[in-house]
C-alpha positions, 0 to 999 in steps of 0.5 A: 529528450532532456532528463533532469534527474532531480525531477525523478523524485517528484515524478515518483511522488506524483506516481504514487499519488495519482496511479496507485489507488486504494479502496476500503470496503464497507465495514460488515458488523460481526453481528448482522445489522448495525455496528454497535459500541463494543462490537467488531466489524470486518473490512478489506483494503485493496491497492491497485497499481496502474496498468498504463504507464505503470512501474513495479513497486517494492517495499509496499506498506499499508498505512491505516488510521481511524479518525476518531478513537472514541468511536472506532479502533483498528484491530491489529491482525495476526502476523500471517496476514501482515506484520503490523508496526507502529511506524513506516520503518521495518525497524519500528516496533511490532504491534501486538496481534489483537491489540486495538490502535488508531494507527498502524502500518501493515507490512504484507507478506508479499511486499511488491506490486507489479504493473497492473496488479492488485493486492488485498488485505482481507478480513481486517477488523475494527471495534466500535468504542462509542456512538458517533462517526469515524473514518478509516483511511488508508494510503500506501508507502512504496518504493519504485523498483529501481531495476524496473526503472533503470534497466541494466545491461541494455544495449544501444541501437546497432549501427552498420557501415558497409565496406567493399573489398575489391 
């Protein structure tokens, strides 16, 4: 089977877009009922890596946004849950816990995702700012585990040759 190395880049992008799923639970208001301006609500985000044909992922980062800052903002979690940054780089500035933002990159404590594994960030919060509708979106940034993809020290098939000594 011929392998074109430049296809690996596209294959990784395709894998993340088709084999890593993200789900966001419904927002549960802190005060039972509906979410009203000035109130906070809680939600969870779960990512799942494929079981069949899966690859191990490292450097996992959750990228969360809200679609309408005049309606809904995200509350930056405490660093015990995940370190929140303003960008996807681990060198991006850290966001202050309990600040309200429209976008954040969450770097979970366990930043790897094995084949078939699911990880969740539970108890994330939002604050309703005003009346209207807004979406919470999430996708994942991650790297394929190169040691998983490219096995080191693997042996080839063994060949035998019978020899007769007479």
